[in-house]
N, C-alpha and C positions, 0 to 999 in steps of 0.2 A: 607204538605210537610212541612217538617224538618226545624228546625230552624237552622245546618248547611246546610242545601240544596242540600242533599246526595242523593244518592238513599236510596229506601229501604232496600237494599241489597249490600250498601253501607258502608266497611271499614270505618273510619280514617287511616289518613297514620300512619307508623305504620317504626320505623326504632329504630334499636340494635346495640348500638355501647360497645364493648367486654375494656375489657383492663381497666379498669374507674379511675381503684386503684392501686396503687404502693403495696399493704400493702399483699391482698386477691385474699388467691388462683385463684378464679373463682369470675368477674367483669363483670356489665354491667349495661347503661345506655336505657333505653326503654325509648320508644317517643311513646307514642298511640295520634298523638293530640296532645293535652292538657293539657292530664296524661303522666311525667315523674314522674318515677321512676329506684332510684339507688340499686341493687340489686348485692350483695358481696355474695363469701360462704370459710365457714374457712372451712378446716379437725382440726378436734380434734386429737388426735392417740388413744384415750380410748371411749368407746361408753358407753351412760350412765349405773347409777350402776342395775338397772335393766331389763340388756342385756349380765351383766356380763357370762362368762362365757358358753357364750350363741351359739357363732359365729356369728351373729347378729352383721349388723350394722345399723346407724340408722341417718334419714331427721332430722332436724325440724326448723323452720321457725322464727323469731321474724319481726314484721311487726311498722312501724309508721310513722305519719304525722308530716311532721316541721312544727311548728309555722306557717308563714304561705304558704302555700301549699295551703291555701283556701283563701275565699273576706278576708276572718276579720281573724285575729290572732287565732291563737286555745294554750291554755295554753299548754307546756308541762306536759303529764303526767307523768314525776317522780318530776317534781316539784308539782305535785295533790298528789306525794305520793303516785299512785297506776293503772293499766294499768283498759284502762275502756273496760268492756264485748264486742262495740264491737271491739277494737285494738285484745284483745283475742279469739274473734270468726271466725278472721280473719286471723288471725298464726298462731292456731290450720285446720285449710282449709288449708292454705299454703302446713303446714308440709302434710297434710294429701294428698293432690293432687305430693305433690314430690313421697314420697312415694311409689304413686301406680304405677308408673315407672321404682322401681329403685328393683334389687337384692340385697337383704340384704346378704341373705349367699354368694354374690361375691364380696358388699362391704366392709364384713370382719368387727372383731368386734374394727369398729370407727365412732365417730360421722362427721355429715356434717351438718355445723349452714349454714341455709340463711337468707340472712340480708335481706329486702326491706325496703328500706326508698322514703316513698310518698315524691319529690321535688315541685310536682307542680299539682294540683286535679283540673281532669274535668270529674270525671265519670268514672266506669271501674277499682279503683285502685286495688281491690284483682285482676284482673285478669290480669293486668301487672304486679303484681308482681310472683303469679305463671307463666306467660310466660316469664317475663325476672329472673323470675328463676331460671327457668330449666335451662336457658339459661348458670346462676356460676354458678350452680351445673352443666353444662356437662364441663367448661374449671374447675372447679377444679378436675373432675371424671380424668382430661385428661392428666393431672400434674399424681394423680395414675400410671398412665397405663402406662407413656413413663418411670417413676422412677421402672419399675418394680416392688411397693410396693406390687402393684395386679395382677394378673393371663389374669385375663378376665375381660371384660366390663360392669361394674356390671347395666347404665342406658339397662333399653327393650326396652322402646321406649320412642318420643316424647312427653311429656305434654304442652297447651297450653289452657289456657283459656276466653270465650266470654261475656258479656254480649246478651242481646236481649230482649225485650219486646214489648208491644199493646202501643204505642204511637197512641194517637188521629186515637184511633178505631184500627192502622193497621202495621203487624207486621215489626220490625225494628231489624238490626242487629247492633249493639255496640254501644249502650248508647255514648250518655255524658250526661253533667252533669244537660242542660238544658230539656232534654227526660227526664232522669232517675228520675228526680227530679218533673213529670208530669204523668209516665205514672201510666195508669190506673193496669198497668202487668209488674212485672222486675222478667227477672233471667239473674242468670250466668250458663256458661254451662263449664266444664273441660273437654276435651275428648284427648285421644296419637293421636298421630302420624296417627293409622292403623286405626281408630272414636271407638275406644271401651272409651263408660263414666265411667268417677271417682266418677264426683258428680253434682248432676241438684240441684241451690235450684231457687226455679218460690216464691213466693208470690202475692195473687190479694190485689194491691196499692188503689186500688178505683170502680175496678166490680172484675170480678170473669173472669174465662177463660175458655173455653171449651180442649176437649180431639184435637178435629182436630188443633187448634189453639199450642199445646204442640207441638201436629208434624214439623206446617208448619216453629215454634219460629226453634227445633232443625236442618230442614234441613238448615234453615241461622244457625243459630250456626257452622255444620258442613261445609260449606263454609267460615264461616268464622274462625273458624282452620286450615284447611289444609292453608291459604292464615300466617295463622302465624306461622305455621311450614315449611311454605317453610322462611318468615323471622331469625326464629331461624337458620335452615339453611347455611342462606345465609349468617350471622352474625361470626358461628365457622367453 
């Protein structure tokens, strides 16, 4: 039995509210159960210096957790004077994931920065950030297309992410914190709307896993991603 009482293949309730901030070109608040992440997308008129003259655009991400997004207060990383290794790893993951769904030639020499701020954490924050980050990116790109700034849509497919793992010896979909903290195997699966793999992160947290178990978890992830893509479509 899962702590939440959910079935093995049951997602947490997902909602995506768009247009939640006044100034950002794209924004949404994504809720995956008790994990809530605010995602905003900012359009910058020029690409990073390493892309100057290339004709290619760039999508990058920043990620952070508010001090009381967890059970105990986390010190702000700005106060510590540097980002943690975890934060850097997650925001690089979000950027890589979102770029996989972008035609950078069609985007042109500009940058879109996607900020993902965790308001409340209950497991799967990076997955929620990727899924919500894509919606914010989609809304920002829609403005570029509508204004005629770009002539073709650079977003080639949806991008979404979900966690899966082995909890109490059973494969489960969409781990919350109670499961994530006790899982024998934990994985994050990032896919396109067409089911193409972008990235898979898996690790044995207390027990090794088999190739067959990886296949079972991938099947669960594909089903979960399909539901997340439906939520993205409904939001936009």
